[in-house]
NURO-782849 format. One line per field, with one value per atom (N, C-alpha, C): residue number from 1; x, y, z; atom name. Coordinates in steps of 0.05 Angstrom, whole numbers, plus 5000, padded with zeros to 4 digits. Layout:
BEGIN
pos <- NUM  ... $
u <- X  ... $
v <- Y  ... $
w <- Z  ... $
site <- CA  ... $
This chain:
BEGIN
pos <- 1  1  1  2  2  2  3  3  3  4  4  4  5  5  5  6  6  6  7  7  7  8  8  8  9  9  9  10  10  10  11  11  11  12  12  12  13  13  13  14  14  14  15  15  15  16  16  16  17  17  17  18  18  18  19  19  19  20  20  20  21  21  21  22  22  22  23  23  23  24  24  24  25  25  25  26  26  26  27  27  27  28  28  28  29  29  29  30  30  30  31  31  31  32  32  32  33  33  33  34  34  34  35  35  35  36  36  36  37  37  37  38  38  38  39  39  39  40  40  40  41  41  41  42  42  42  43  43  43  44  44  44  45  45  45  46  46  46  47  47  47  48  48  48  49  49  49  50  50  50  51  51  51  52  52  52  53  53  53  54  54  54  55  55  55  56  56  56  57  57  57  58  58  58  59  59  59  60  60  60  61  61  61  62  62  62  63  63  63  64  64  64  65  65  65  66  66  66  67  67  67  68  68  68  69  69  69  70  70  70  71  71  71  72  72  72  73  73  73  74  74  74  75  75  75  76  76  76  77  77  77  78  78  78  79  79  79  80  80  80  81  81  81  82  82  82  83  83  83  84  84  84  85  85  85  86  86  86  87  87  87  88  88  88  89  89  89  90  90  90  91  91  91  92  92  92  93  93  93  94  94  94  95  95  95  96  96  96  97  97  97  98  98  98  99  99  99  100  100  100  101  101  101  102  102  102  103  103  103  104  104  104  105  105  105  106  106  106  107  107  107  108  108  108  109  109  109  110  110  110  111  111  111  112  112  112  113  113  113  114  114  114  115  115  115  116  116  116  117  117  117  118  118  118  119  119  119  120  120  120  121  121  121  122  122  122  123  123  123  124  124  124  125  125  125  126  126  126  127  127  127  128  128  128  129  129  129  130  130  130  131  131  131  132  132  132  133  133  133  134  134  134  135  135  135  136  136  136  137  137  137  138  138  138  139  139  139  140  140  140  141  141  141  142  142  142  143  143  143  144  144  144  145  145  145  146  146  146  147  147  147  148  148  148  149  149  149  150  150  150  151  151  151  152  152  152  153  153  153  154  154  154  155  155  155  156  156  156  157  157  157  158  158  158  159  159  159  160  160  160  161  161  161  162  162  162  163  163  163  164  164  164  165  165  165  166  166  166  167  167  167  168  168  168  169  169  169  170  170  170  171  171  171  172  172  172  173  173  173  174  174  174  175  175  175  176  176  176  177  177  177  178  178  178  179  179  179  180  180  180  181  181  181  182  182  182  183  183  183  184  184  184  185  185  185  186  186  186  187  187  187  188  188  188  189  189  189  190  190  190  191  191  191  192  192  192  193  193  193  194  194  194  195  195  195  196  196  196  197  197  197  198  198  198  199  199  199  200  200  200  201  201  201  202  202  202  203  203  203  204  204  204  205  205  205  206  206  206  207  207  207  208  208  208  209  209  209  210  210  210  211  211  211  212  212  212  213  213  213  214  214  214  215  215  215  216  216  216  217  217  217  218  218  218  219  219  219  220  220  220  221  221  221  222  222  222  223  223  223  224  224  224  225  225  225  226  226  226  227  227  227  228  228  228  229  229  229  230  230  230  231  231  231  232  232  232  233  233  233  234  234  234  235  235  235  236  236  236  237  237  237  238  238  238  239  239  239  240  240  240  241  241  241  242  242  242  243  243  243  244  244  244  245  245  245  246  246  246  247  247  247  248  248  248  249  249  249  250  250  250  251  251  251  252  252  252  253  253  253  254  254  254  255  255  255  256  256  256  257  257  257  258  258  258  259  259  259  260  260  260  261  261  261  262  262  262  263  263  263  264  264  264  265  265  265  266  266  266  267  267  267  268  268  268  269  269  269  270  270  270  271  271  271  272  272  272  273  273  273  274  274  274  275  275  275  276  276  276  277  277  277  278  278  278  279  279  279  280  280  280  281  281  281  282  282  282  283  283  283  284  284  284  285  285  285  286  286  286  287  287  287  288  288  288  289  289  289  290  290  290  291  291  291  292  292  292  293  293  293  294  294  294  295  295  295  296  296  296  297  297  297  298  298  298  299  299  299  300  300  300  301  301  301  302  302  302  303  303  303  304  304  304  305  305  305  306  306  306  307  307  307  308  308  308  309  309  309  310  310  310  311  311  311  312  312  312  313  313  313  314  314  314  315  315  315  316  316  316  317  317  317  318  318  318  319  319  319  320  320  320  321  321  321  322  322  322  323  323  323  324  324  324  325  325  325  326  326  326 $
u <- 8984  8963  8958  8980  8978  8965  8972  8960  8930  8922  8894  8878  8890  8877  8875  8896  8895  8874  8872  8852  8824  8821  8795  8787  8805  8799  8791  8806  8799  8771  8765  8738  8716  8721  8701  8698  8720  8719  8704  8710  8696  8666  8659  8630  8617  8631  8619  8615  8636  8634  8611  8610  8589  8561  8559  8534  8526  8546  8540  8531  8544  8536  8508  8501  8474  8454  8460  8442  8439  8461  8459  8440  8442  8424  8395  8392  8365  8351  8366  8353  8359  8372  8378  8351  8347  8322  8318  8295  8289  8276  8285  8275  8263  8245  8234  8242  8248  8254  8228  8217  8193  8199  8184  8188  8164  8171  8150  8159  8147  8155  8152  8165  8164  8139  8125  8101  8105  8098  8100  8073  8065  8039  8034  8011  8004  7982  7986  7966  7955  7929  7916  7908  7915  7909  7887  7863  7840  7828  7818  7805  7777  7767  7739  7720  7732  7716  7721  7702  7704  7715  7733  7744  7765  7779  7801  7828  7846  7873  7886  7893  7906  7936  7948  7977  7983  8003  8013  8043  8050  8077  8097  8088  8105  8105  8125  8126  8133  8130  8137  8166  8170  8196  8204  8189  8196  8190  8208  8204  8194  8171  8159  8154  8154  8148  8118  8108  8080  8074  8051  8043  8053  8070  8079  8056  8053  8032  8037  8018  8021  8008  7984  7970  7949  7940  7919  7896  7871  7848  7833  7824  7808  7779  7763  7735  7719  7710  7694  7669  7657  7632  7637  7659  7665  7671  7685  7691  7665  7647  7622  7605  7605  7590  7604  7630  7644  7636  7633  7625  7596  7579  7551  7550  7566  7566  7576  7597  7608  7588  7573  7553  7530  7521  7500  7509  7534  7545  7546  7554  7554  7526  7507  7479  7469  7475  7467  7480  7505  7520  7507  7499  7486  7459  7444  7418  7422  7443  7448  7456  7473  7481  7457  7440  7416  7398  7395  7378  7390  7417  7430  7430  7433  7433  7406  7385  7358  7351  7330  7320  7337  7341  7357  7342  7357  7345  7326  7333  7316  7289  7289  7264  7248  7261  7247  7233  7247  7236  7212  7215  7193  7169  7173  7150  7137  7152  7140  7124  7135  7120  7094  7094  7070  7049  7059  7040  7027  7043  7033  7013  7019  7001  6974  6974  6949  6934  6948  6934  6919  6931  6918  6893  6897  6875  6852  6860  6839  6824  6838  6825  6806  6814  6797  6772  6776  6754  6734  6744  6727  6710  6723  6708  6687  6694  6675  6651  6657  6636  6618  6630  6614  6594  6604  6586  6564  6571  6551  6531  6540  6522  6502  6512  6494  6473  6481  6462  6442  6452  6435  6414  6422  6403  6383  6390  6372  6355  6359  6343  6352  6376  6385  6398  6414  6427  6415  6420  6409  6426  6415  6429  6454  6452  6475  6499  6495  6517  6529  6512  6522  6539  6529  6544  6571  6572  6597  6617  6608  6626  6637  6619  6628  6649  6644  6663  6690  6690  6716  6731  6716  6728  6740  6725  6735  6760  6760  6784  6808  6803  6825  6837  6819  6829  6846  6837  6853  6880  6881  6906  6925  6914  6930  6942  6925  6935  6957  6954  6974  7000  6998  7022  7036  7020  7032  7047  7035  7048  7074  7075  7099  7121  7112  7131  7142  7125  7134  7154  7149  7167  7194  7193  7219  7235  7221  7235  7245  7229  7237  7260  7260  7280  7270  7289  7283  7275  7255  7246  7268  7267  7287  7286  7262  7259  7272  7269  7282  7312  7322  7351  7362  7347  7355  7355  7334  7333  7356  7362  7384  7411  7414  7439  7441  7418  7418  7424  7413  7419  7448  7460  7488  7505  7499  7515  7512  7488  7484  7501  7501  7517  7547  7556  7584  7591  7572  7577  7578  7561  7562  7589  7599  7625  7647  7647  7668  7667  7643  7641  7652  7645  7654  7684  7695  7724  7738  7727  7740  7741  7720  7720  7740  7742  7762  7790  7794  7820  7826  7805  7809  7817  7817  7826  7856  7869  7898  7904  7915  7921  7949  7952  7978  7984  8009  8018  8009  7994  7985  8007  8029  8051  8077  8099  8125  8126  8133  8134  8143  8142  8151  8127  8127  8106  8108  8087  8088  8076  8053  8041  8025  8024  8008  7992  7965  7948  7934  7940  7926  7947  7937  7953  7939  7953  7942  7919  7897  7874  7853  7860  7840  7820  7795  7773  7774  7773  7773  7748  7739  7715  7724  7706  7710  7714  7734  7739  7756  7763  7779  7809  7822  7851  7868  7882  7898  7928  7935  7963  7965  7985  7990  8017  8019  8044  8051  8077  8087  8098  8088  8098  8122  8146  8170  8176  8161  8164  8145  8129  8109  8114  8133  8142  8139  8131  8130  8135  8140  8142  8117  8107  8084  8091  8083  8087  8061  8056  8033  8043  8033  8043  8020  8026  8008  8005  7982  7977  7994  8003  8019  8047  8055  8081  8080  8056  8053  8062  8066  8075  8101  8117  8143  8143  8120  8117  8100  8109  8094  8095  8074  8073  8097  8109  8132  8158  8157  8181  8200  8225  8245  8256  8256  8264  8284  8305  8325  8316  8316  8306  8327  8329  8348  8332  8342  8330  8350  8346  8366  8375  8356  8363  8382  8384  8403  8428  8432  8456  8450  8472  8469  8465  8465  8461  8433  8432  8406  8397  8371  8360  8340  8338  8320  8292  8272  8244  8229  8207  8190  8162  8151  8124  8104  8088  8069  8040  8036  8008  8006  7986  7980  7950  7941  7913  7906  7883  7875  7867  7875  7867  7841  7831  7805  7805  7781  7779  7792  7796  7810  7838  7850  7878  7881  7861  7863  7880  7898  7915  7898  7889  7872  7888  7878  7892  7891  7914  7915  7914  7913  7911  7887  7878  7855  7863  7889  7898  7905  7884  7889  7896  7900  7907  7882  7887  7865  7873  7853  7858  7871  7888  7902  7897  7891  7886  7913  7911  7935  7931  7953  7953  7972  7965  7983  7999  8025  8043  8058  8057  8071  8094  8117  8140  8148  8153  8162  8191  8207  8235  8239  8260  8266  8275  8288  8297  8295  8296  8293  8315  8307  8326  8327  8349  8352  8352  8338  8339  8315  8298  8275  8256  8247  8229  8204  8183  8158  8162  8154  8154  8180  8201  8226  8221  8236  8233  8246  8233  8244  8243  8265  8268  8275  8263  8272  8265  8280  8277  8258  8241  8223  8224  8224  8225  8199  8202  8178  8163 $
v <- 1163  1167  1196  1211  1240  1254  1244  1256  1251  1227  1220  1238  1242  1259  1288  1298  1325  1328  1308  1309  1308  1292  1289  1316  1330  1356  1376  1375  1393  1388  1363  1355  1364  1358  1366  1396  1411  1440  1451  1439  1447  1443  1419  1413  1433  1440  1460  1487  1496  1521  1521  1499  1496  1496  1482  1481  1509  1524  1551  1569  1565  1582  1576  1550  1542  1553  1550  1560  1591  1604  1634  1642  1628  1635  1627  1605  1596  1616  1625  1642  1672  1678  1706  1721  1744  1759  1765  1761  1766  1794  1809  1836  1839  1857  1866  1895  1902  1930  1942  1962  1975  2001  2005  2029  2048  2073  2094  2118  2141  2165  2190  2211  2236  2251  2262  2278  2305  2326  2354  2366  2379  2391  2411  2408  2426  2445  2470  2491  2502  2501  2511  2540  2557  2586  2591  2599  2604  2631  2645  2671  2667  2688  2689  2702  2714  2728  2717  2722  2713  2737  2731  2752  2741  2759  2751  2756  2738  2741  2765  2784  2809  2805  2791  2786  2764  2747  2726  2733  2734  2744  2721  2696  2674  2652  2635  2611  2587  2563  2539  2539  2532  2530  2555  2577  2601  2596  2607  2607  2635  2636  2662  2663  2687  2692  2697  2693  2698  2728  2732  2759  2768  2753  2760  2759  2779  2780  2759  2741  2719  2726  2738  2744  2765  2778  2798  2791  2796  2790  2816  2818  2841  2833  2848  2842  2868  2876  2901  2901  2878  2876  2884  2874  2881  2911  2922  2951  2968  2959  2974  2972  2949  2946  2962  2965  2981  3011  3021  3049  3052  3033  3035  3035  3018  3017  3043  3054  3080  3102  3103  3124  3121  3097  3092  3100  3095  3102  3132  3147  3176  3187  3176  3185  3179  3155  3148  3166  3173  3191  3219  3228  3255  3255  3233  3231  3230  3216  3213  3240  3255  3281  3300  3298  3315  3309  3283  3275  3285  3284  3292  3323  3337  3366  3378  3366  3377  3397  3413  3432  3457  3467  3492  3516  3537  3561  3574  3572  3584  3570  3543  3528  3535  3539  3546  3574  3593  3620  3619  3602  3600  3587  3567  3554  3573  3590  3609  3630  3639  3659  3648  3623  3611  3608  3601  3598  3625  3646  3673  3682  3675  3683  3669  3643  3629  3639  3649  3660  3685  3702  3726  3719  3699  3690  3678  3664  3652  3674  3694  3716  3731  3736  3749  3732  3706  3688  3687  3689  3688  3714  3736  3762  3762  3753  3752  3734  3711  3692  3705  3718  3730  3751  3767  3788  3775  3755  3742  3728  3715  3700  3719  3743  3763  3772  3777  3784  3762  3737  3714  3712  3716  3714  3737  3759  3781  3779  3757  3753  3769  3780  3797  3780  3759  3742  3714  3700  3673  3653  3629  3608  3599  3600  3591  3609  3635  3654  3649  3643  3637  3612  3591  3566  3569  3586  3590  3604  3624  3638  3620  3602  3583  3563  3554  3535  3548  3573  3587  3591  3595  3598  3572  3550  3523  3516  3522  3516  3532  3557  3574  3563  3553  3541  3516  3500  3476  3483  3504  3513  3523  3536  3546  3523  3503  3479  3465  3462  3448  3464  3491  3508  3507  3507  3505  3479  3457  3430  3430  3442  3442  3459  3481  3498  3483  3469  3454  3432  3420  3399  3411  3435  3448  3455  3464  3471  3446  3425  3400  3386  3387  3373  3345  3329  3302  3284  3267  3248  3228  3216  3196  3172  3165  3142  3147  3172  3178  3178  3188  3188  3159  3142  3114  3101  3106  3095  3105  3131  3142  3129  3124  3111  3083  3068  3041  3040  3059  3060  3065  3083  3089  3064  3050  3027  3005  3002  2982  2989  3014  3022  3018  3023  3018  2988  2972  2943  2934  2945  2938  2947  2971  2980  2962  2954  2936  2909  2899  2873  2876  2897  2899  2905  2919  2923  2897  2878  2852  2838  2840  2828  2841  2868  2882  2873  2869  2859  2831  2815  2788  2787  2810  2810  2809  2812  2809  2784  2764  2739  2740  2734  2734  2707  2701  2676  2673  2652  2648  2639  2628  2617  2622  2617  2615  2588  2588  2562  2564  2541  2539  2536  2550  2547  2520  2504  2477  2478  2492  2493  2519  2528  2551  2542  2542  2529  2549  2575  2595  2613  2627  2646  2673  2694  2721  2722  2734  2737  2715  2693  2672  2679  2669  2673  2652  2660  2642  2646  2624  2625  2626  2636  2637  2609  2605  2579  2560  2568  2551  2555  2534  2536  2541  2564  2571  2568  2567  2563  2544  2526  2507  2512  2512  2517  2493  2490  2469  2482  2471  2480  2463  2473  2458  2452  2464  2459  2437  2427  2406  2382  2365  2342  2316  2295  2269  2247  2223  2199  2183  2171  2153  2126  2105  2077  2062  2043  2026  1998  1990  1966  1946  1920  1899  1900  1893  1896  1876  1854  1835  1846  1868  1880  1902  1909  1931  1923  1897  1888  1900  1909  1920  1951  1962  1991  2003  2024  2036  2067  2080  2109  2121  2142  2157  2141  2117  2101  2115  2115  2128  2106  2112  2093  2107  2091  2102  2096  2116  2114  2125  2111  2120  2132  2155  2169  2166  2147  2143  2168  2186  2210  2228  2224  2240  2225  2201  2186  2163  2152  2128  2134  2160  2167  2160  2151  2145  2168  2175  2197  2186  2200  2191  2204  2186  2195  2183  2196  2186  2180  2157  2148  2168  2181  2201  2194  2173  2168  2139  2125  2097  2096  2089  2088  2069  2055  2035  2049  2037  2047  2035  2042  2033  2003  1992  1963  1955  1975  1968  1959  1965  1958  1933  1915  1890  1870  1857  1835  1809  1799  1776  1750  1731  1705  1690  1675  1660  1630  1622  1594  1590  1566  1560  1546  1540  1525  1544  1557  1574  1602  1610  1638  1656  1682  1700  1727  1743  1769  1788  1805  1825  1853  1871  1899  1914  1936  1953  1978  1986  2010  2030  2056  2077  2085  2086  2094  2119  2140  2165  2169  2178  2184  2213  2227  2255  2257  2275  2277  2291  2282  2295  2323  2329  2356  2360  2385  2391  2379  2366  2353  2369  2380  2396  2377  2386  2371  2353  2349  2332  2344  2327  2336  2317  2328  2313  2288  2265  2240  2224  2234  2219  2192  2172  2145  2145  2130  2127  2097  2087  2058  2054  2034  2026  1996  1984  1955  1951  1930  1923  1892  1883  1854  1841  1817  1802  1792 $
w <- 5257  5278  5283  5285  5290  5266  5243  5219  5218  5227  5227  5246  5270  5290  5280  5267  5256  5234  5217  5196  5208  5229  5242  5254  5266  5278  5257  5234  5213  5202  5199  5188  5208  5233  5254  5254  5253  5254  5230  5207  5182  5184  5195  5198  5217  5238  5257  5244  5229  5215  5195  5179  5159  5172  5195  5209  5219  5229  5239  5217  5194  5171  5162  5161  5154  5174  5200  5220  5218  5212  5209  5187  5164  5142  5148  5163  5170  5188  5209  5229  5224  5203  5197  5191  5204  5199  5169  5159  5131  5128  5108  5105  5077  5075  5049  5045  5021  5014  5003  5018  5009  4994  4973  4957  4960  4966  4967  4951  4957  4942  4960  4951  4965  4957  4977  4972  4985  4970  4980  4979  5000  5002  4980  4966  4944  4953  4944  4950  4924  4921  4897  4901  4881  4882  4862  4872  4854  4860  4839  4844  4855  4868  4878  4857  4836  4817  4789  4771  4744  4727  4709  4692  4673  4660  4641  4654  4648  4659  4646  4662  4652  4650  4670  4670  4689  4682  4699  4704  4729  4736  4744  4744  4753  4732  4733  4717  4734  4723  4738  4747  4772  4783  4799  4797  4812  4842  4858  4887  4895  4909  4916  4946  4956  4984  4987  5012  5017  5012  4997  4990  4963  4950  4923  4904  4886  4866  4845  4841  4822  4795  4796  4772  4777  4756  4758  4739  4748  4732  4726  4701  4692  4694  4711  4714  4713  4689  4687  4703  4706  4722  4751  4762  4790  4793  4774  4776  4773  4756  4754  4780  4791  4817  4839  4837  4857  4855  4830  4826  4836  4831  4841  4871  4884  4913  4925  4913  4923  4920  4898  4893  4914  4918  4938  4966  4971  4998  5002  4981  4983  4987  4974  4977  5006  5015  5043  5063  5058  5077  5077  5054  5053  5067  5063  5077  5108  5116  5144  5156  5143  5152  5154  5134  5133  5157  5163  5186  5212  5215  5239  5243  5221  5222  5228  5217  5221  5200  5205  5186  5185  5161  5157  5168  5175  5186  5165  5140  5119  5118  5122  5122  5146  5169  5193  5190  5178  5174  5155  5133  5114  5127  5144  5157  5177  5190  5209  5194  5172  5156  5146  5136  5126  5149  5172  5195  5202  5203  5209  5188  5163  5141  5144  5151  5155  5179  5200  5223  5215  5198  5189  5172  5154  5137  5154  5175  5193  5208  5217  5232  5214  5188  5169  5164  5160  5154  5177  5202  5226  5227  5222  5223  5202  5178  5156  5163  5174  5182  5203  5223  5244  5233  5214  5203  5186  5170  5153  5170  5191  5208  5222  5230  5243  5224  5198  5178  5172  5172  5167  5189  5214  5236  5234  5222  5219  5194  5178  5155  5131  5132  5110  5087  5095  5074  5076  5054  5053  5069  5073  5088  5072  5046  5030  5034  5035  5040  5067  5087  5114  5114  5100  5098  5084  5063  5049  5067  5082  5100  5122  5132  5152  5141  5117  5104  5100  5091  5087  5114  5135  5161  5171  5167  5175  5159  5133  5116  5125  5133  5142  5168  5186  5211  5205  5186  5178  5167  5150  5139  5161  5181  5203  5219  5225  5240  5225  5198  5182  5182  5179  5178  5205  5227  5254  5257  5247  5250  5234  5210  5195  5209  5221  5235  5259  5274  5297  5289  5266  5256  5249  5237  5230  5255  5276  5300  5314  5315  5329  5315  5288  5273  5265  5254  5245  5268  5263  5283  5289  5313  5321  5302  5295  5277  5250  5240  5214  5216  5239  5244  5245  5258  5260  5233  5217  5190  5173  5175  5160  5167  5194  5203  5192  5193  5183  5153  5138  5109  5104  5120  5117  5123  5145  5152  5131  5120  5099  5074  5067  5044  5049  5073  5079  5078  5087  5085  5056  5039  5010  4998  5006  4996  5005  5030  5040  5026  5020  5006  4978  4964  4936  4935  4956  4957  4960  4975  4979  4952  4936  4909  4891  4893  4877  4884  4910  4919  4909  4905  4895  4865  4851  4824  4822  4845  4847  4863  4851  4865  4877  4902  4916  4927  4932  4943  4972  4979  5006  5025  5014  5031  5016  5030  5017  5003  4978  4964  4936  4922  4894  4876  4853  4834  4820  4823  4811  4783  4779  4753  4750  4725  4717  4693  4695  4675  4657  4660  4644  4630  4610  4595  4595  4589  4588  4568  4577  4559  4562  4576  4580  4601  4597  4616  4638  4663  4685  4702  4714  4732  4761  4777  4806  4817  4833  4845  4828  4804  4786  4792  4800  4808  4783  4783  4759  4765  4790  4798  4821  4819  4841  4853  4879  4893  4910  4915  4933  4959  4981  5007  5015  5010  5014  5043  5061  5090  5099  5082  5089  5071  5078  5061  5077  5063  5076  5055  5064  5047  5051  5030  5032  5021  5036  5029  5032  5013  5015  5025  5049  5062  5067  5063  5072  5102  5112  5140  5157  5145  5160  5165  5151  5156  5177  5186  5205  5233  5238  5265  5273  5252  5258  5254  5251  5246  5268  5282  5303  5299  5309  5308  5323  5311  5322  5321  5308  5305  5285  5291  5273  5254  5228  5208  5189  5182  5164  5135  5119  5091  5072  5050  5029  5006  4997  4974  4951  4932  4911  4896  4892  4877  4893  4919  4935  4943  4931  4937  4956  4968  4984  5014  5021  5049  5059  5084  5096  5114  5111  5127  5147  5169  5190  5187  5187  5185  5208  5215  5237  5226  5235  5227  5239  5221  5230  5224  5207  5199  5189  5199  5190  5186  5162  5157  5135  5138  5118  5092  5070  5044  5036  5013  5004  4998  4994  4988  4962  4945  4919  4923  4947  4953  4970  4969  4985  4970  4986  4975  4977  4954  4954  4956  4971  4974  4948  4942  4918  4923  4949  4957  4975  4977  4994  5020  5023  5047  5069  5080  5104  5098  5072  5066  5069  5072  5075  5062  5056  5044  5064  5054  5070  5060  5078  5071  5067  5053  5049  5065  5078  5094  5083  5085  5077  5102  5099  5121  5112  5128  5122  5141  5130  5146  5142  5163  5161  5171  5158  5165  5192  5206  5232  5228  5205  5199  5169  5161  5133  5116  5094  5076  5049  5043  5018  4994  4973  4948  4944  4964  4960  4939  4921  4900  4899  4890  4888  4871  4881  4866  4868  4882  4885  4899  4890  4902  4930  4948  4975  4982  4995  5001  5030  5042  5069  5073  5092  5097  5120  5118  5140  5143  5168  5173  5164  5153  5145  5170 $
site <- N  CA  C  N  CA  C  N  CA  C  N  CA  C  N  CA  C  N  CA  C  N  CA  C  N  CA  C  N  CA  C  N  CA  C  N  CA  C  N  CA  C  N  CA  C  N  CA  C  N  CA  C  N  CA  C  N  CA  C  N  CA  C  N  CA  C  N  CA  C  N  CA  C  N  CA  C  N  CA  C  N  CA  C  N  CA  C  N  CA  C  N  CA  C  N  CA  C  N  CA  C  N  CA  C  N  CA  C  N  CA  C  N  CA  C  N  CA  C  N  CA  C  N  CA  C  N  CA  C  N  CA  C  N  CA  C  N  CA  C  N  CA  C  N  CA  C  N  CA  C  N  CA  C  N  CA  C  N  CA  C  N  CA  C  N  CA  C  N  CA  C  N  CA  C  N  CA  C  N  CA  C  N  CA  C  N  CA  C  N  CA  C  N  CA  C  N  CA  C  N  CA  C  N  CA  C  N  CA  C  N  CA  C  N  CA  C  N  CA  C  N  CA  C  N  CA  C  N  CA  C  N  CA  C  N  CA  C  N  CA  C  N  CA  C  N  CA  C  N  CA  C  N  CA  C  N  CA  C  N  CA  C  N  CA  C  N  CA  C  N  CA  C  N  CA  C  N  CA  C  N  CA  C  N  CA  C  N  CA  C  N  CA  C  N  CA  C  N  CA  C  N  CA  C  N  CA  C  N  CA  C  N  CA  C  N  CA  C  N  CA  C  N  CA  C  N  CA  C  N  CA  C  N  CA  C  N  CA  C  N  CA  C  N  CA  C  N  CA  C  N  CA  C  N  CA  C  N  CA  C  N  CA  C  N  CA  C  N  CA  C  N  CA  C  N  CA  C  N  CA  C  N  CA  C  N  CA  C  N  CA  C  N  CA  C  N  CA  C  N  CA  C  N  CA  C  N  CA  C  N  CA  C  N  CA  C  N  CA  C  N  CA  C  N  CA  C  N  CA  C  N  CA  C  N  CA  C  N  CA  C  N  CA  C  N  CA  C  N  CA  C  N  CA  C  N  CA  C  N  CA  C  N  CA  C  N  CA  C  N  CA  C  N  CA  C  N  CA  C  N  CA  C  N  CA  C  N  CA  C  N  CA  C  N  CA  C  N  CA  C  N  CA  C  N  CA  C  N  CA  C  N  CA  C  N  CA  C  N  CA  C  N  CA  C  N  CA  C  N  CA  C  N  CA  C  N  CA  C  N  CA  C  N  CA  C  N  CA  C  N  CA  C  N  CA  C  N  CA  C  N  CA  C  N  CA  C  N  CA  C  N  CA  C  N  CA  C  N  CA  C  N  CA  C  N  CA  C  N  CA  C  N  CA  C  N  CA  C  N  CA  C  N  CA  C  N  CA  C  N  CA  C  N  CA  C  N  CA  C  N  CA  C  N  CA  C  N  CA  C  N  CA  C  N  CA  C  N  CA  C  N  CA  C  N  CA  C  N  CA  C  N  CA  C  N  CA  C  N  CA  C  N  CA  C  N  CA  C  N  CA  C  N  CA  C  N  CA  C  N  CA  C  N  CA  C  N  CA  C  N  CA  C  N  CA  C  N  CA  C  N  CA  C  N  CA  C  N  CA  C  N  CA  C  N  CA  C  N  CA  C  N  CA  C  N  CA  C  N  CA  C  N  CA  C  N  CA  C  N  CA  C  N  CA  C  N  CA  C  N  CA  C  N  CA  C  N  CA  C  N  CA  C  N  CA  C  N  CA  C  N  CA  C  N  CA  C  N  CA  C  N  CA  C  N  CA  C  N  CA  C  N  CA  C  N  CA  C  N  CA  C  N  CA  C  N  CA  C  N  CA  C  N  CA  C  N  CA  C  N  CA  C  N  CA  C  N  CA  C  N  CA  C  N  CA  C  N  CA  C  N  CA  C  N  CA  C  N  CA  C  N  CA  C  N  CA  C  N  CA  C  N  CA  C  N  CA  C  N  CA  C  N  CA  C  N  CA  C  N  CA  C  N  CA  C  N  CA  C  N  CA  C  N  CA  C  N  CA  C  N  CA  C  N  CA  C  N  CA  C  N  CA  C  N  CA  C  N  CA  C  N  CA  C  N  CA  C  N  CA  C  N  CA  C  N  CA  C  N  CA  C  N  CA  C  N  CA  C  N  CA  C  N  CA  C  N  CA  C  N  CA  C  N  CA  C  N  CA  C  N  CA  C  N  CA  C  N  CA  C  N  CA  C  N  CA  C  N  CA  C  N  CA  C  N  CA  C  N  CA  C  N  CA  C  N  CA  C  N  CA  C  N  CA  C  N  CA  C  N  CA  C  N  CA  C  N  CA  C  N  CA  C  N  CA  C  N  CA  C  N  CA  C  N  CA  C  N  CA  C  N  CA  C  N  CA  C  N  CA  C  N  CA  C  N  CA  C  N  CA  C  N  CA  C  N  CA  C  N  CA  C  N  CA  C  N  CA  C  N  CA  C  N  CA  C  N  CA  C  N  CA  C  N  CA  C  N  CA  C  N  CA  C  N  CA  C  N  CA  C  N  CA  C  N  CA  C  N  CA  C  N  CA  C  N  CA  C  N  CA  C $
């Protein structure tokens, strides 16, 4: 009898344990392992000018500091335009100084002498005309002689007025309008020089950030066009993980949520990342339903995770894994 009771207890206990195990597996949360990859921000370095590669100073894998010279471009056209701009600037500067300085003393003296000379000529022409006119009125000379004397006198007066105007201009100096125009021409030439200097500076390509050289697609002597990316850099301080997730899995993903992620290439250690971006992908990434009994299409979302702190050893394209509840 005692043996029967003991066996009964064992059986009942076993059934309870078995039932609990079954219930545990039935109600145990189900997880999916999602696979993503490491993405590092890429920076393209492109020249603003067209020319031939004179020298490349970096190779793939090099780490460079911001401002490091990456390559030099030979552009004879830019250098020629630079010389033209500098020559035009020197000419404009000379014209501006001339306008500000005014007329030279030698020019003033010459203008005064010419004016005095015309005054003497005018006085002589007037006296000649007065004598001829008196003779004409007395009937001694013809009307033609009188007209010629009067014309010479009028011409002498015009010469005197013109010489006086030139002398006044020499004394007054350059007009305000001319000074303003000279200043504007000077400023324009300086702007042209500054512009061409910026293009000359663009013949030397420098690193825009601290980072690693990802690719170099040109060799020395090759012709490159303005805007064509010849070097790609990786910003190792701007790293994230990207995952493509069905929208029905997003119920367990929230912005700023901290998630533990394993990077197989870095071992079994789990790193903490924070959800920083959730956005729908294009229609090409729709999960189409395969049944007609109530199923429906599901869109795919891109989810990005950023590390809480810098993780050494992360490389572009490394696999990233984390679990998400179904």
